[in-house]
C-alpha beads as a LAMMPS data file, in Angstrom:
LAMMPS data file: protein, C-alpha beads

155 atoms
154 bonds

1 atom types
1 bond types

-500.0 500.0 xlo xhi
-500.0 500.0 ylo yhi
-500.0 500.0 zlo zhi

Masses

1 110.0

Atoms # bond

1 1 1 -218.287 -164.637 -86.680
2 1 1 -221.356 -166.733 -87.438
3 1 1 -221.486 -168.232 -83.939
4 1 1 -221.636 -164.762 -82.405
5 1 1 -224.438 -163.758 -84.789
6 1 1 -226.396 -166.926 -84.056
7 1 1 -225.992 -166.494 -80.317
8 1 1 -227.234 -162.929 -80.570
9 1 1 -230.200 -163.951 -82.756
10 1 1 -231.271 -166.565 -80.188
11 1 1 -230.500 -164.326 -77.177
12 1 1 -227.818 -166.668 -75.844
13 1 1 -225.530 -165.152 -73.245
14 1 1 -222.126 -164.364 -74.851
15 1 1 -220.450 -165.913 -71.798
16 1 1 -221.726 -169.297 -73.030
17 1 1 -219.562 -169.161 -76.159
18 1 1 -216.601 -171.101 -74.757
19 1 1 -218.941 -173.698 -73.256
20 1 1 -220.690 -174.151 -76.609
21 1 1 -217.366 -174.497 -78.401
22 1 1 -216.198 -177.071 -75.854
23 1 1 -219.258 -179.223 -76.589
24 1 1 -217.699 -180.004 -79.971
25 1 1 -214.793 -181.598 -78.166
26 1 1 -216.978 -184.241 -76.525
27 1 1 -219.000 -185.426 -79.527
28 1 1 -219.519 -189.169 -79.669
29 1 1 -220.099 -191.251 -82.792
30 1 1 -223.377 -193.005 -83.489
31 1 1 -223.480 -196.587 -82.243
32 1 1 -222.812 -198.280 -85.612
33 1 1 -219.928 -196.041 -86.668
34 1 1 -216.901 -197.800 -85.089
35 1 1 -217.932 -201.250 -86.348
36 1 1 -218.718 -199.969 -89.840
37 1 1 -215.375 -198.179 -90.048
38 1 1 -213.625 -201.408 -89.005
39 1 1 -215.425 -203.350 -91.751
40 1 1 -214.465 -200.762 -94.370
41 1 1 -210.877 -200.723 -93.138
42 1 1 -210.702 -204.526 -93.386
43 1 1 -211.829 -204.181 -97.010
44 1 1 -208.820 -201.871 -97.555
45 1 1 -210.764 -198.679 -98.151
46 1 1 -208.921 -195.451 -97.391
47 1 1 -210.932 -193.612 -94.743
48 1 1 -210.665 -189.901 -94.132
49 1 1 -212.513 -186.984 -92.642
50 1 1 -212.793 -183.821 -94.736
51 1 1 -213.983 -181.032 -92.481
52 1 1 -214.359 -177.314 -91.986
53 1 1 -213.153 -178.033 -88.440
54 1 1 -209.623 -177.456 -87.220
55 1 1 -206.974 -180.149 -87.377
56 1 1 -206.583 -180.128 -83.597
57 1 1 -210.330 -180.548 -83.036
58 1 1 -210.566 -183.420 -85.528
59 1 1 -207.546 -185.119 -84.000
60 1 1 -208.968 -184.726 -80.506
61 1 1 -212.366 -186.109 -81.549
62 1 1 -211.068 -189.240 -83.248
63 1 1 -208.596 -189.971 -80.443
64 1 1 -211.114 -189.430 -77.633
65 1 1 -213.455 -191.895 -79.349
66 1 1 -210.707 -194.449 -80.094
67 1 1 -211.180 -194.054 -83.840
68 1 1 -207.732 -192.706 -84.705
69 1 1 -206.470 -196.099 -85.879
70 1 1 -209.359 -196.323 -88.376
71 1 1 -208.741 -193.109 -90.301
72 1 1 -205.937 -192.712 -92.804
73 1 1 -206.242 -188.930 -92.881
74 1 1 -207.956 -185.967 -91.295
75 1 1 -208.267 -183.204 -93.872
76 1 1 -208.994 -179.751 -92.487
77 1 1 -209.730 -176.497 -94.251
78 1 1 -206.784 -175.108 -92.291
79 1 1 -204.576 -176.548 -95.036
80 1 1 -206.135 -174.338 -97.716
81 1 1 -207.547 -171.513 -95.567
82 1 1 -210.976 -171.529 -97.186
83 1 1 -214.257 -173.235 -96.329
84 1 1 -216.254 -175.894 -98.131
85 1 1 -217.759 -175.848 -100.690
86 1 1 -214.677 -174.250 -102.272
87 1 1 -213.064 -176.767 -104.633
88 1 1 -209.645 -176.301 -102.980
89 1 1 -210.996 -178.171 -99.960
90 1 1 -212.261 -181.100 -102.024
91 1 1 -208.953 -181.171 -103.902
92 1 1 -207.125 -182.223 -100.702
93 1 1 -207.814 -185.990 -100.873
94 1 1 -207.603 -185.985 -104.677
95 1 1 -204.076 -184.578 -104.588
96 1 1 -202.938 -186.672 -101.625
97 1 1 -204.103 -190.007 -103.035
98 1 1 -203.732 -189.139 -106.729
99 1 1 -207.231 -190.380 -107.490
100 1 1 -210.161 -189.267 -109.614
101 1 1 -213.119 -187.426 -108.142
102 1 1 -215.511 -190.252 -108.953
103 1 1 -213.373 -192.650 -106.893
104 1 1 -214.408 -190.866 -103.692
105 1 1 -217.524 -191.710 -101.691
106 1 1 -218.413 -188.485 -99.880
107 1 1 -220.807 -188.897 -96.956
108 1 1 -222.532 -186.298 -94.846
109 1 1 -225.696 -185.828 -92.821
110 1 1 -225.789 -182.189 -93.934
111 1 1 -227.540 -181.534 -97.226
112 1 1 -225.366 -178.518 -98.068
113 1 1 -222.252 -180.621 -97.449
114 1 1 -223.456 -183.512 -99.622
115 1 1 -224.374 -181.028 -102.356
116 1 1 -220.938 -179.416 -102.268
117 1 1 -219.100 -182.723 -102.518
118 1 1 -221.458 -184.010 -105.190
119 1 1 -221.227 -180.856 -107.284
120 1 1 -217.447 -181.171 -107.090
121 1 1 -217.677 -184.641 -108.633
122 1 1 -217.567 -186.994 -105.653
123 1 1 -220.033 -189.864 -105.319
124 1 1 -222.340 -188.264 -102.790
125 1 1 -224.136 -190.200 -100.078
126 1 1 -226.592 -188.475 -97.764
127 1 1 -226.804 -189.995 -94.285
128 1 1 -230.464 -189.286 -93.539
129 1 1 -230.921 -190.580 -89.994
130 1 1 -234.178 -188.702 -89.370
131 1 1 -236.062 -189.430 -92.597
132 1 1 -235.816 -185.745 -93.514
133 1 1 -236.563 -184.096 -96.831
134 1 1 -233.477 -183.039 -98.774
135 1 1 -233.135 -179.241 -98.895
136 1 1 -233.913 -177.581 -102.216
137 1 1 -230.326 -177.028 -103.331
138 1 1 -230.620 -177.856 -107.051
139 1 1 -228.785 -181.087 -106.315
140 1 1 -229.787 -184.614 -105.376
141 1 1 -227.280 -187.064 -103.866
142 1 1 -226.517 -190.265 -105.742
143 1 1 -227.368 -192.362 -102.696
144 1 1 -229.183 -192.043 -99.400
145 1 1 -228.665 -194.204 -96.326
146 1 1 -230.263 -194.140 -92.879
147 1 1 -227.084 -194.981 -90.975
148 1 1 -223.466 -195.748 -91.676
149 1 1 -223.879 -199.527 -91.543
150 1 1 -225.913 -199.320 -94.787
151 1 1 -222.771 -198.063 -96.518
152 1 1 -221.272 -201.556 -96.548
153 1 1 -224.099 -202.662 -98.888
154 1 1 -223.401 -199.807 -101.317
155 1 1 -219.695 -200.295 -101.856

Bonds

1 1 1 2
2 1 2 3
3 1 3 4
4 1 4 5
5 1 5 6
6 1 6 7
7 1 7 8
8 1 8 9
9 1 9 10
10 1 10 11
11 1 11 12
12 1 12 13
13 1 13 14
14 1 14 15
15 1 15 16
16 1 16 17
17 1 17 18
18 1 18 19
19 1 19 20
20 1 20 21
21 1 21 22
22 1 22 23
23 1 23 24
24 1 24 25
25 1 25 26
26 1 26 27
27 1 27 28
28 1 28 29
29 1 29 30
30 1 30 31
31 1 31 32
32 1 32 33
33 1 33 34
34 1 34 35
35 1 35 36
36 1 36 37
37 1 37 38
38 1 38 39
39 1 39 40
40 1 40 41
41 1 41 42
42 1 42 43
43 1 43 44
44 1 44 45
45 1 45 46
46 1 46 47
47 1 47 48
48 1 48 49
49 1 49 50
50 1 50 51
51 1 51 52
52 1 52 53
53 1 53 54
54 1 54 55
55 1 55 56
56 1 56 57
57 1 57 58
58 1 58 59
59 1 59 60
60 1 60 61
61 1 61 62
62 1 62 63
63 1 63 64
64 1 64 65
65 1 65 66
66 1 66 67
67 1 67 68
68 1 68 69
69 1 69 70
70 1 70 71
71 1 71 72
72 1 72 73
73 1 73 74
74 1 74 75
75 1 75 76
76 1 76 77
77 1 77 78
78 1 78 79
79 1 79 80
80 1 80 81
81 1 81 82
82 1 82 83
83 1 83 84
84 1 84 85
85 1 85 86
86 1 86 87
87 1 87 88
88 1 88 89
89 1 89 90
90 1 90 91
91 1 91 92
92 1 92 93
93 1 93 94
94 1 94 95
95 1 95 96
96 1 96 97
97 1 97 98
98 1 98 99
99 1 99 100
100 1 100 101
101 1 101 102
102 1 102 103
103 1 103 104
104 1 104 105
105 1 105 106
106 1 106 107
107 1 107 108
108 1 108 109
109 1 109 110
110 1 110 111
111 1 111 112
112 1 112 113
113 1 113 114
114 1 114 115
115 1 115 116
116 1 116 117
117 1 117 118
118 1 118 119
119 1 119 120
120 1 120 121
121 1 121 122
122 1 122 123
123 1 123 124
124 1 124 125
125 1 125 126
126 1 126 127
127 1 127 128
128 1 128 129
129 1 129 130
130 1 130 131
131 1 131 132
132 1 132 133
133 1 133 134
134 1 134 135
135 1 135 136
136 1 136 137
137 1 137 138
138 1 138 139
139 1 139 140
140 1 140 141
141 1 141 142
142 1 142 143
143 1 143 144
144 1 144 145
145 1 145 146
146 1 146 147
147 1 147 148
148 1 148 149
149 1 149 150
150 1 150 151
151 1 151 152
152 1 152 153
153 1 153 154
154 1 154 155
């Protein structure tokens, strides 16, 4: 388990594991996210989350932040039992909506995640909130934005 290895590497008490895992359940969106999602929804875009997280965690997060009415789907790797960047994960919205890869705008703040979606064929957008340098992953995203509100200018 990668969490156990990381905790050991940083000398974090193993008893903290459940507390660390529970922190994921109280994540809050950035300030501009709810309004931007509403704008996109009003423009009839299908909105979904595609995550390595569990279905129950994703459901809990969107409901606790009153975002559940803004997402059409929550896609979890639980459905295919393999992690991103495996193509089976990225196939989930393609199969559900019967669309082409290039019809998907795939956003992430994680460079490895953007690279995986982009290499699959999605239109990749890196959310670079901290003016970071993109990791050397032999891939460059098609677009870069500083926050989610900039997305409305791209699409």
